All heavy atoms as a GROMACS GRO file, in nm:
protein
  557
    1MET      N    1  11.196  10.259  12.048
    1MET     CA    2  11.108  10.347  11.983
    1MET      C    3  11.146  10.348  11.836
    1MET      O    4  11.264  10.351  11.800
    1MET     CB    5  11.118  10.491  12.042
    1MET     CG    6  11.031  10.589  11.964
    1MET     SD    7  11.010  10.751  12.039
    1MET     CE    8  11.158  10.788  12.119
    2ILE      N    9  11.049  10.353  11.749
    2ILE     CA   10  11.070  10.356  11.603
    2ILE      C   11  11.066  10.496  11.554
    2ILE      O   12  10.973  10.568  11.585
    2ILE     CB   13  10.960  10.269  11.532
    2ILE    CG1   14  10.968  10.124  11.581
    2ILE    CG2   15  10.981  10.276  11.378
    2ILE    CD1   16  10.846  10.045  11.543
    3VAL      N   17  11.165  10.540  11.471
    3VAL     CA   18  11.169  10.669  11.412
    3VAL      C   19  11.148  10.659  11.264
    3VAL      O   20  11.226  10.587  11.196
    3VAL     CB   21  11.303  10.741  11.445
    3VAL    CG1   22  11.308  10.877  11.378
    3VAL    CG2   23  11.321  10.756  11.594
    4VAL      N   24  11.055  10.732  11.209
    4VAL     CA   25  11.027  10.736  11.068
    4VAL      C   26  11.067  10.877  11.020
    4VAL      O   27  11.006  10.976  11.057
    4VAL     CB   28  10.875  10.712  11.036
    4VAL    CG1   29  10.848  10.724  10.892
    4VAL    CG2   30  10.829  10.582  11.095
    5ASP      N   31  11.171  10.876  10.938
    5ASP     CA   32  11.217  11.009  10.887
    5ASP      C   33  11.163  11.035  10.748
    5ASP      O   34  11.206  10.972  10.649
    5ASP     CB   35  11.378  11.004  10.883
    5ASP     CG   36  11.437  11.140  10.857
    5ASP    OD1   37  11.364  11.233  10.817
    5ASP    OD2   38  11.553  11.148  10.876
    6ALA      N   39  11.073  11.131  10.743
    6ALA     CA   40  11.011  11.163  10.618
    6ALA      C   41  11.038  11.312  10.583
    6ALA      O   42  10.962  11.374  10.507
    6ALA     CB   43  10.859  11.137  10.622
    7ARG      N   44  11.146  11.360  10.636
    7ARG     CA   45  11.181  11.503  10.609
    7ARG      C   46  11.209  11.518  10.457
    7ARG      O   47  11.271  11.431  10.395
    7ARG     CB   48  11.305  11.546  10.690
    7ARG     CG   49  11.273  11.558  10.837
    7ARG     CD   50  11.395  11.590  10.921
    7ARG     NE   51  11.478  11.472  10.926
    7ARG     CZ   52  11.590  11.463  10.994
    7ARG    NH1   53  11.635  11.564  11.066
    7ARG    NH2   54  11.661  11.352  10.996
    8GLY      N   55  11.164  11.627  10.406
    8GLY     CA   56  11.187  11.652  10.261
    8GLY      C   57  11.080  11.596  10.170
    8GLY      O   58  11.087  11.621  10.048
    9HIS      N   59  10.985  11.519  10.221
    9HIS     CA   60  10.884  11.458  10.135
    9HIS      C   61  10.754  11.529  10.164
    9HIS      O   62  10.722  11.570  10.276
    9HIS     CB   63  10.866  11.310  10.174
    9HIS     CG   64  10.988  11.229  10.145
    9HIS    ND1   65  11.018  11.186  10.013
    9HIS    CD2   66  11.092  11.191  10.220
    9HIS    CE1   67  11.131  11.120  10.012
    9HIS    NE2   68  11.178  11.122  10.136
   10LEU      N   69  10.672  11.538  10.060
   10LEU     CA   70  10.539  11.602  10.067
   10LEU      C   71  10.432  11.502  10.084
   10LEU      O   72  10.451  11.382  10.058
   10LEU     CB   73  10.518  11.687   9.939
   10LEU     CG   74  10.617  11.802   9.914
   10LEU    CD1   75  10.583  11.869   9.782
   10LEU    CD2   76  10.606  11.905  10.031
   11CYS      N   77  10.319  11.547  10.129
   11CYS     CA   78  10.197  11.469  10.143
   11CYS      C   79  10.168  11.394  10.016
   11CYS      O   80  10.185  11.447   9.910
   11CYS     CB   81  10.079  11.567  10.174
   11CYS     SG   82   9.924  11.485  10.197
   12PRO      N   83  10.140  11.265  10.019
   12PRO     CA   84  10.102  11.187  10.138
   12PRO      C   85  10.217  11.100  10.191
   12PRO      O   86  10.193  11.008  10.272
   12PRO     CB   87   9.993  11.097  10.085
   12PRO     CG   88  10.032  11.068   9.946
   12PRO     CD   89  10.098  11.194   9.900
   13VAL      N   90  10.343  11.120  10.145
   13VAL     CA   91  10.452  11.034  10.174
   13VAL      C   92  10.474  11.020  10.327
   13VAL      O   93  10.491  10.905  10.381
   13VAL     CB   94  10.584  11.074  10.104
   13VAL    CG1   95  10.702  10.992  10.149
   13VAL    CG2   96  10.564  11.060   9.953
   14PRO      N   97  10.478  11.125  10.404
   14PRO     CA   98  10.497  11.107  10.550
   14PRO      C   99  10.396  11.012  10.618
   14PRO      O  100  10.432  10.923  10.691
   14PRO     CB  101  10.487  11.249  10.608
   14PRO     CG  102  10.536  11.337  10.498
   14PRO     CD  103  10.472  11.269  10.372
   15SER      N  104  10.268  11.029  10.582
   15SER     CA  105  10.166  10.945  10.639
   15SER      C  106  10.178  10.799  10.587
   15SER      O  107  10.159  10.701  10.662
   15SER     CB  108  10.026  10.996  10.606
   15SER     OG  109  10.003  11.124  10.673
   16LEU      N  110  10.212  10.782  10.466
   16LEU     CA  111  10.227  10.648  10.409
   16LEU      C  112  10.340  10.577  10.470
   16LEU      O  113  10.330  10.456  10.508
   16LEU     CB  114  10.248  10.657  10.257
   16LEU     CG  115  10.130  10.704  10.172
   16LEU    CD1  116  10.169  10.716  10.028
   16LEU    CD2  117  10.012  10.604  10.193
   17ARG      N  118  10.456  10.648  10.494
   17ARG     CA  119  10.567  10.585  10.565
   17ARG      C  120  10.533  10.547  10.706
   17ARG      O  121  10.576  10.442  10.761
   17ARG     CB  122  10.692  10.676  10.558
   17ARG     CG  123  10.750  10.680  10.419
   17ARG     CD  124  10.886  10.744  10.418
   17ARG     NE  125  10.943  10.739  10.286
   17ARG     CZ  126  11.054  10.793  10.256
   17ARG    NH1  127  11.127  10.860  10.345
   17ARG    NH2  128  11.100  10.787  10.133
   18LEU      N  129  10.460  10.639  10.774
   18LEU     CA  130  10.417  10.613  10.912
   18LEU      C  131  10.328  10.491  10.919
   18LEU      O  132  10.345  10.405  11.002
   18LEU     CB  133  10.354  10.736  10.976
   18LEU     CG  134  10.304  10.721  11.118
   18LEU    CD1  135  10.423  10.687  11.209
   18LEU    CD2  136  10.239  10.846  11.163
   19ARG      N  137  10.232  10.487  10.827
   19ARG     CA  138  10.138  10.369  10.820
   19ARG      C  139  10.215  10.239  10.804
   19ARG      O  140  10.189  10.138  10.872
   19ARG     CB  141  10.034  10.385  10.714
   19ARG     CG  142   9.943  10.267  10.702
   19ARG     CD  143   9.850  10.281  10.580
   19ARG     NE  144   9.742  10.374  10.598
   19ARG     CZ  145   9.625  10.341  10.650
   19ARG    NH1  146   9.598  10.218  10.684
   19ARG    NH2  147   9.531  10.436  10.662
   20LYS      N  148  10.314  10.236  10.714
   20LYS     CA  149  10.394  10.119  10.689
   20LYS      C  150  10.470  10.076  10.818
   20LYS      O  151  10.471   9.960  10.850
   20LYS     CB  152  10.486  10.137  10.577
   20LYS     CG  153  10.564  10.016  10.538
   20LYS     CD  154  10.645  10.037  10.414
   20LYS     CE  155  10.717   9.907  10.371
   20LYS     NZ  156  10.795   9.920  10.254
   21ALA      N  157  10.520  10.174  10.884
   21ALA     CA  158  10.598  10.142  11.012
   21ALA      C  159  10.501  10.090  11.114
   21ALA      O  160  10.536   9.997  11.194
   21ALA     CB  161  10.674  10.263  11.061
   22ILE      N  162  10.382  10.147  11.126
   22ILE     CA  163  10.284  10.106  11.221
   22ILE      C  164  10.238   9.958  11.196
   22ILE      O  165  10.223   9.884  11.287
   22ILE     CB  166  10.159  10.196  11.220
   22ILE    CG1  167  10.198  10.334  11.286
   22ILE    CG2  168  10.036  10.137  11.289
   22ILE    CD1  169  10.095  10.439  11.268
   23GLU      N  170  10.227   9.920  11.070
   23GLU     CA  171  10.185   9.787  11.034
   23GLU      C  172  10.288   9.682  11.084
   23GLU      O  173  10.251   9.570  11.112
   23GLU     CB  174  10.170   9.779  10.884
   23GLU     CG  175  10.042   9.847  10.836
   23GLU     CD  176  10.034   9.857  10.682
   23GLU    OE1  177  10.123   9.809  10.614
   23GLU    OE2  178   9.927   9.908  10.632
   24SER      N  179  10.416   9.719  11.096
   24SER     CA  180  10.516   9.623  11.139
   24SER      C  181  10.541   9.637  11.292
   24SER      O  182  10.613   9.557  11.349
   24SER     CB  183  10.646   9.640  11.061
   24SER     OG  184  10.700   9.768  11.084
   25ALA      N  185  10.484   9.738  11.353
   25ALA     CA  186  10.502   9.757  11.497
   25ALA      C  187  10.394   9.681  11.572
   25ALA      O  188  10.294   9.652  11.518
   25ALA     CB  189  10.492   9.908  11.536
   26GLY      N  190  10.422   9.649  11.693
   26GLY     CA  191  10.325   9.578  11.777
   26GLY      C  192  10.222   9.670  11.838
   26GLY      O  193  10.230   9.794  11.831
   27PRO      N  194  10.123   9.613  11.905
   27PRO     CA  195  10.016   9.691  11.973
   27PRO      C  196  10.086   9.776  12.084
   27PRO      O  197  10.175   9.732  12.151
   27PRO     CB  198   9.928   9.586  12.034
   27PRO     CG  199   9.956   9.463  11.958
   27PRO     CD  200  10.099   9.469  11.909
   28GLY      N  201  10.039   9.897  12.092
   28GLY     CA  202  10.088   9.983  12.201
   28GLY      C  203  10.226  10.043  12.174
   28GLY      O  204  10.290  10.102  12.258
   29ALA      N  205  10.281  10.021  12.050
   29ALA     CA  206  10.411  10.073  12.014
   29ALA      C  207  10.414  10.224  12.003
   29ALA      O  208  10.311  10.288  11.966
   29ALA     CB  209  10.457  10.012  11.884
   30VAL      N  210  10.523  10.290  12.037
   30VAL     CA  211  10.540  10.433  12.024
   30VAL      C  212  10.631  10.453  11.903
   30VAL      O  213  10.736  10.396  11.892
   30VAL     CB  214  10.597  10.491  12.153
   30VAL    CG1  215  10.623  10.642  12.134
   30VAL    CG2  216  10.505  10.466  12.270
   31LEU      N  217  10.589  10.541  11.812
   31LEU     CA  218  10.666  10.577  11.694
   31LEU      C  219  10.683  10.730  11.688
   31LEU      O  220  10.594  10.806  11.737
   31LEU     CB  221  10.596  10.528  11.564
   31LEU     CG  222  10.575  10.377  11.549
   31LEU    CD1  223  10.447  10.338  11.603
   31LEU    CD2  224  10.589  10.341  11.404
   32THR      N  225  10.793  10.769  11.631
   32THR     CA  226  10.814  10.912  11.607
   32THR      C  227  10.826  10.939  11.459
   32THR      O  228  10.911  10.872  11.393
   32THR     CB  229  10.940  10.958  11.677
   32THR    OG1  230  10.925  10.931  11.820
   32THR    CG2  231  10.968  11.106  11.657
   33LEU      N  232  10.750  11.037  11.409
   33LEU     CA  233  10.761  11.084  11.267
   33LEU      C  234  10.824  11.211  11.265
   33LEU      O  235  10.787  11.307  11.334
   33LEU     CB  236  10.615  11.091  11.209
   33LEU     CG  237  10.613  11.149  11.064
   33LEU    CD1  238  10.681  11.054  10.965
   33LEU    CD2  239  10.470  11.178  11.023
   34LEU      N  240  10.930  11.222  11.181
   34LEU     CA  241  10.996  11.351  11.148
   34LEU      C  242  10.952  11.395  11.014
   34LEU      O  243  10.965  11.314  10.915
   34LEU     CB  244  11.146  11.336  11.152
   34LEU     CG  245  11.208  11.279  11.281
   34LEU    CD1  246  11.359  11.255  11.260
   34LEU    CD2  247  11.180  11.368  11.399
   35ALA      N  248  10.892  11.516  11.003
   35ALA     CA  249  10.839  11.561  10.873
   35ALA      C  250  10.864  11.712  10.862
   35ALA      O  251  10.853  11.786  10.956
   35ALA     CB  252  10.693  11.528  10.863
   36THR      N  253  10.883  11.753  10.735
   36THR     CA  254  10.896  11.898  10.704
   36THR      C  255  10.771  11.944  10.638
   36THR      O  256  10.754  12.071  10.625
   36THR     CB  257  11.016  11.929  10.626
   36THR    OG1  258  11.020  11.836  10.508
   36THR    CG2  259  11.149  11.909  10.701
   37ASP      N  260  10.679  11.863  10.594
   37ASP     CA  261  10.558  11.903  10.530
   37ASP      C  262  10.456  11.938  10.638
   37ASP      O  263  10.418  11.856  10.720
   37ASP     CB  264  10.503  11.784  10.440
   37ASP     CG  265  10.377  11.830  10.368
   37ASP    OD1  266  10.331  11.940  10.379
   37ASP    OD2  267  10.321  11.743  10.293
   38PRO      N  268  10.410  12.068  10.642
   38PRO     CA  269  10.317  12.112  10.746
   38PRO      C  270  10.181  12.032  10.740
   38PRO      O  271  10.113  12.026  10.843
   38PRO     CB  272  10.295  12.254  10.720
   38PRO     CG  273  10.353  12.282  10.582
   38PRO     CD  274  10.450  12.172  10.554
   39MET      N  275  10.154  11.970  10.634
   39MET     CA  276  10.025  11.894  10.622
   39MET      C  277  10.028  11.769  10.716
   39MET      O  278   9.926  11.718  10.751
   39MET     CB  279  10.002  11.850  10.477
   39MET     CG  280   9.957  11.963  10.389
   39MET     SD  281   9.808  12.048  10.442
   39MET     CE  282   9.687  11.915  10.427
   40ALA      N  283  10.150  11.725  10.756
   40ALA     CA  284  10.159  11.612  10.846
   40ALA      C  285  10.083  11.640  10.977
   40ALA      O  286  10.030  11.550  11.040
   40ALA     CB  287  10.304  11.577  10.869
   41ARG      N  288  10.084  11.766  11.020
   41ARG     CA  289  10.016  11.807  11.139
   41ARG      C  290   9.866  11.775  11.132
   41ARG      O  291   9.798  11.750  11.229
   41ARG     CB  292  10.040  11.957  11.163
   41ARG     CG  293   9.977  12.008  11.292
   41ARG     CD  294   9.990  12.157  11.306
   41ARG     NE  295  10.128  12.200  11.319
   41ARG     CZ  296  10.194  12.220  11.436
   41ARG    NH1  297  10.130  12.189  11.549
   41ARG    NH2  298  10.314  12.261  11.441
   42ILE      N  299   9.814  11.776  11.010
   42ILE     CA  300   9.668  11.751  10.987
   42ILE      C  301   9.650  11.602  10.956
   42ILE      O  302   9.558  11.542  11.008
   42ILE     CB  303   9.617  11.843  10.875
   42ILE    CG1  304   9.627  11.987  10.913
   42ILE    CG2  305   9.474  11.806  10.834
   42ILE    CD1  306   9.605  12.083  10.800
   43ASP      N  307   9.733  11.552  10.866
   43ASP     CA  308   9.713  11.415  10.816
   43ASP      C  309   9.735  11.304  10.926
   43ASP      O  310   9.661  11.207  10.931
   43ASP     CB  311   9.813  11.385  10.700
   43ASP     CG  312   9.784  11.467  10.576
   43ASP    OD1  313   9.669  11.516  10.566
   43ASP    OD2  314   9.868  11.478  10.491
   44VAL      N  315   9.838  11.323  11.010
   44VAL     CA  316   9.870  11.220  11.107
   44VAL      C  317   9.757  11.196  11.209
   44VAL      O  318   9.725  11.078  11.236
   44VAL     CB  319  10.008  11.245  11.172
   44VAL    CG1  320  10.032  11.151  11.288
   44VAL    CG2  321  10.116  11.232  11.063
   45PRO      N  322   9.697  11.299  11.262
   45PRO     CA  323   9.584  11.273  11.359
   45PRO      C  324   9.472  11.195  11.291
   45PRO      O  325   9.412  11.111  11.353
   45PRO     CB  326   9.542  11.414  11.403
   45PRO     CG  327   9.664  11.495  11.388
   45PRO     CD  328   9.736  11.439  11.264
   46PHE      N  329   9.443  11.224  11.162
   46PHE     CA  330   9.337  11.148  11.094
   46PHE      C  331   9.378  11.004  11.075
   46PHE      O  332   9.297  10.914  11.089
   46PHE     CB  333   9.305  11.215  10.959
   46PHE     CG  334   9.217  11.336  10.964
   46PHE    CD1  335   9.266  11.460  10.940
   46PHE    CD2  336   9.083  11.320  11.007
   46PHE    CE1  337   9.182  11.572  10.948
   46PHE    CE2  338   9.002  11.431  11.014
   46PHE     CZ  339   9.050  11.557  10.981
   47LEU      N  340   9.507  10.980  11.037
   47LEU     CA  341   9.553  10.844  11.020
   47LEU      C  342   9.543  10.770  11.152
   47LEU      O  343   9.495  10.656  11.150
   47LEU     CB  344   9.701  10.848  10.976
   47LEU     CG  345   9.774  10.712  10.975
   47LEU    CD1  346   9.712  10.622  10.872
   47LEU    CD2  347   9.923  10.730  10.942
   48MET      N  348   9.590  10.831  11.263
   48MET     CA  349   9.584  10.760  11.392
   48MET      C  350   9.446  10.732  11.439
   48MET      O  351   9.415  10.623  11.489
   48MET     CB  352   9.661  10.842  11.497
   48MET     CG  353   9.811  10.853  11.468
   48MET     SD  354   9.894  10.701  11.418
   48MET     CE  355   9.878  10.603  11.571
   49ALA      N  356   9.353  10.821  11.410
   49ALA     CA  357   9.211  10.798  11.441
   49ALA      C  358   9.158  10.681  11.361
   49ALA      O  359   9.084  10.599  11.415
   49ALA     CB  360   9.129  10.926  11.422
   50ASP      N  361   9.195  10.678  11.235
   50ASP     CA  362   9.152  10.566  11.146
   50ASP      C  363   9.210  10.431  11.190
   50ASP      O  364   9.138  10.331  11.181
   50ASP     CB  365   9.198  10.600  11.006
   50ASP     CG  366   9.137  10.505  10.905
   50ASP    OD1  367   9.017  10.470  10.911
   50ASP    OD2  368   9.219  10.451  10.814
   51LEU      N  369   9.326  10.432  11.244
   51LEU     CA  370   9.394  10.312  11.288
   51LEU      C  371   9.366  10.276  11.436
   51LEU      O  372   9.411  10.170  11.484
   51LEU     CB  373   9.542  10.320  11.265
   51LEU     CG  374   9.585  10.337  11.118
   51LEU    CD1  375   9.735  10.355  11.108
   51LEU    CD2  376   9.538  10.221  11.035
   52GLY      N  377   9.296  10.359  11.506
   52GLY     CA  378   9.268  10.333  11.646
   52GLY      C  379   9.374  10.372  11.738
   52GLY      O  380   9.368  10.333  11.858
   53GLY      N  381   9.477  10.443  11.697
   53GLY     CA  382   9.586  10.489  11.782
   53GLY      C  383   9.564  10.633  11.823
   53GLY      O  384   9.452  10.684  11.812
   54ARG      N  385   9.672  10.693  11.870
   54ARG     CA  386   9.657  10.834  11.911
   54ARG      C  387   9.787  10.909  11.890
   54ARG      O  388   9.893  10.853  11.887
   54ARG     CB  389   9.616  10.838  12.056
   54ARG     CG  390   9.726  10.793  12.155
   54ARG     CD  391   9.680  10.796  12.298
   54ARG     NE  392   9.785  10.763  12.389
   54ARG     CZ  393   9.846  10.848  12.471
   54ARG    NH1  394   9.814  10.978  12.468
   54ARG    NH2  395   9.949  10.810  12.550
   55VAL      N  396   9.778  11.040  11.876
   55VAL     CA  397   9.887  11.125  11.872
   55VAL      C  398   9.925  11.165  12.014
   55VAL      O  399   9.840  11.219  12.086
   55VAL     CB  400   9.863  11.252  11.787
   55VAL    CG1  401   9.977  11.350  11.788
   55VAL    CG2  402   9.829  11.215  11.641
   56VAL      N  403  10.049  11.141  12.054
   56VAL     CA  404  10.094  11.170  12.190
   56VAL      C  405  10.140  11.317  12.200
   56VAL      O  406  10.106  11.390  12.292
   56VAL     CB  407  10.207  11.073  12.237
   56VAL    CG1  408  10.258  11.108  12.370
   56VAL    CG2  409  10.159  10.933  12.227
   57SER      N  410  10.218  11.361  12.100
   57SER     CA  411  10.272  11.496  12.101
   57SER      C  412  10.308  11.542  11.961
   57SER      O  413  10.334  11.460  11.870
   57SER     CB  414  10.390  11.510  12.194
   57SER     OG  415  10.493  11.431  12.142
   58VAL      N  416  10.307  11.676  11.948
   58VAL     CA  417  10.346  11.740  11.820
   58VAL      C  418  10.436  11.854  11.861
   58VAL      O  419  10.396  11.945  11.935
   58VAL     CB  420  10.230  11.789  11.739
   58VAL    CG1  421  10.277  11.860  11.613
   58VAL    CG2  422  10.124  11.679  11.706
   59VAL      N  423  10.559  11.852  11.806
   59VAL     CA  424  10.657  11.957  11.832
   59VAL      C  425  10.702  12.014  11.701
   59VAL      O  426  10.741  11.935  11.609
   59VAL     CB  427  10.777  11.908  11.912
   59VAL    CG1  428  10.879  12.022  11.933
   59VAL    CG2  429  10.729  11.855  12.047
   60ASP      N  430  10.694  12.144  11.680
   60ASP     CA  431  10.745  12.210  11.560
   60ASP      C  432  10.868  12.290  11.595
   60ASP      O  433  10.858  12.392  11.666
   60ASP     CB  434  10.639  12.298  11.501
   60ASP     CG  435  10.676  12.355  11.363
   60ASP    OD1  436  10.791  12.345  11.322
   60ASP    OD2  437  10.582  12.409  11.296
   61GLU      N  438  10.980  12.246  11.550
   61GLU     CA  439  11.108  12.318  11.582
   61GLU      C  440  11.191  12.326  11.461
   61GLU      O  441  11.232  12.231  11.397
   61GLU     CB  442  11.186  12.234  11.694
   61GLU     CG  443  11.301  12.308  11.750
   61GLU     CD  444  11.362  12.233  11.867
   61GLU    OE1  445  11.292  12.211  11.971
   61GLU    OE2  446  11.476  12.198  11.854
   62ASP      N  447  11.224  12.454  11.425
   62ASP     CA  448  11.310  12.486  11.309
   62ASP      C  449  11.255  12.426  11.180
   62ASP      O  450  11.334  12.377  11.095
   62ASP     CB  451  11.454  12.445  11.334
   62ASP     CG  452  11.518  12.522  11.452
   62ASP    OD1  453  11.484  12.638  11.473
   62ASP    OD2  454  11.605  12.456  11.523
   63GLY      N  455  11.125  12.426  11.168
   63GLY     CA  456  11.062  12.373  11.042
   63GLY      C  457  11.052  12.226  11.035
   63GLY      O  458  11.008  12.169  10.932
   64VAL      N  459  11.086  12.156  11.141
   64VAL     CA  460  11.071  12.007  11.143
   64VAL      C  461  10.966  11.974  11.244
   64VAL      O  462  10.977  12.007  11.364
   64VAL     CB  463  11.206  11.935  11.182
   64VAL    CG1  464  11.185  11.788  11.192
   64VAL    CG2  465  11.309  11.978  11.083
   65LEU      N  466  10.865  11.905  11.200
   65LEU     CA  467  10.757  11.847  11.291
   65LEU      C  468  10.804  11.719  11.345
   65LEU      O  469  10.854  11.627  11.270
   65LEU     CB  470  10.630  11.830  11.213
   65LEU     CG  471  10.548  11.951  11.176
   65LEU    CD1  472  10.441  11.914  11.076
   65LEU    CD2  473  10.490  12.018  11.297
   66THR      N  474  10.791  11.696  11.471
   66THR     CA  475  10.819  11.577  11.543
   66THR      C  476  10.692  11.527  11.602
   66THR      O  477  10.636  11.592  11.700
   66THR     CB  478  10.930  11.588  11.650
   66THR    OG1  479  11.048  11.644  11.584
   66THR    CG2  480  10.958  11.458  11.716
   67LEU      N  481  10.632  11.429  11.542
   67LEU     CA  482  10.500  11.377  11.589
   67LEU      C  483  10.523  11.238  11.655
   67LEU      O  484  10.571  11.146  11.589
   67LEU     CB  485  10.404  11.360  11.472
   67LEU     CG  486  10.369  11.493  11.406
   67LEU    CD1  487  10.440  11.505  11.274
   67LEU    CD2  488  10.220  11.500  11.386
   68LYS      N  489  10.490  11.229  11.780
   68LYS     CA  490  10.498  11.105  11.853
   68LYS      C  491  10.359  11.042  11.856
   68LYS      O  492  10.266  11.112  11.900
   68LYS     CB  493  10.552  11.125  11.994
   68LYS     CG  494  10.574  10.995  12.070
   68LYS     CD  495  10.631  11.022  12.207
   68LYS     CE  496  10.777  11.070  12.199
   68LYS     NZ  497  10.836  11.071  12.336
   69VAL      N  498  10.351  10.916  11.814
   69VAL     CA  499  10.220  10.850  11.806
   69VAL      C  500  10.232  10.714  11.882
   69VAL      O  501  10.340  10.661  11.898
   69VAL     CB  502  10.172  10.830  11.665
   69VAL    CG1  503  10.157  10.958  11.585
   69VAL    CG2  504  10.261  10.735  11.585
   70GLU      N  505  10.113  10.664  11.919
   70GLU     CA  506  10.109  10.534  11.988
   70GLU      C  507  10.004  10.450  11.916
   70GLU      O  508   9.889  10.499  11.885
   70GLU     CB  509  10.068  10.546  12.129
   70GLU     CG  510  10.064  10.424  12.213
   70GLU     CD  511  10.034  10.444  12.357
   70GLU    OE1  512   9.979  10.549  12.392
   70GLU    OE2  513  10.066  10.350  12.436
   71THR      N  514  10.041  10.330  11.881
   71THR     CA  515   9.943  10.241  11.811
   71THR      C  516   9.839  10.194  11.912
   71THR      O  517   9.853  10.202  12.030
   71THR     CB  518  10.022  10.119  11.750
   71THR    OG1  519  10.080  10.046  11.852
   71THR    CG2  520  10.122  10.166  11.645
   72ALA      N  521   9.730  10.136  11.856
   72ALA     CA  522   9.624  10.089  11.942
   72ALA      C  523   9.672   9.970  12.025
   72ALA      O  524   9.760   9.896  11.988
   72ALA     CB  525   9.511  10.040  11.849
   73ALA      N  526   9.618   9.954  12.141
   73ALA     CA  527   9.652   9.841  12.230
   73ALA      C  528   9.595   9.712  12.171
   73ALA      O  529   9.497   9.718  12.094
   73ALA     CB  530   9.601   9.871  12.370
   74ALA      N  531   9.650   9.606  12.215
   74ALA     CA  532   9.599   9.477  12.173
   74ALA      C  533   9.455   9.458  12.228
   74ALA      O  534   9.429   9.492  12.343
   74ALA     CB  535   9.687   9.365  12.223
   75PRO      N  536   9.368   9.403  12.146
   75PRO     CA  537   9.231   9.380  12.197
   75PRO      C  538   9.230   9.278  12.308
   75PRO      O  539   9.308   9.181  12.306
   75PRO     CB  540   9.153   9.329  12.077
   75PRO     CG  541   9.258   9.289  11.972
   75PRO     CD  542   9.386   9.356  12.010
   76THR      N  543   9.142   9.294  12.401
   76THR     CA  544   9.122   9.200  12.514
   76THR      C  545   8.994   9.129  12.487
   76THR      O  546   8.896   9.182  12.443
   76THR     CB  547   9.125   9.270  12.650
   76THR    OG1  548   9.023   9.368  12.648
   76THR    CG2  549   9.259   9.335  12.673
   77ASP      N  550   8.993   9.004  12.527
   77ASP     CA  551   8.871   8.920  12.510
   77ASP      C  552   8.788   8.920  12.633
   77ASP      O  553   8.816   8.939  12.741
   77ASP     CB  554   8.908   8.774  12.474
   77ASP     CG  555   8.966   8.770  12.334
   77ASP    OD1  556   8.936   8.853  12.251
   77ASP    OD2  557   9.043   8.679  12.314
   0.00000   0.00000   0.00000
């Protein structure tokens, strides 16, 4: 599992770091984003919809959002 630590950064940095990690991850990869910016709760679902992936879970604990996402599966012919 890939962990992207964007704690302490404001929008759009968490989403940009997650996008960069997704670009290097394979199809169907699971990534975890750690963020303290509450906008990540809104931005990440839009990013995942745009990229064809999905948000698996969102946990807010002690001011840290932990967002688990899954990239799109490989296309089948």
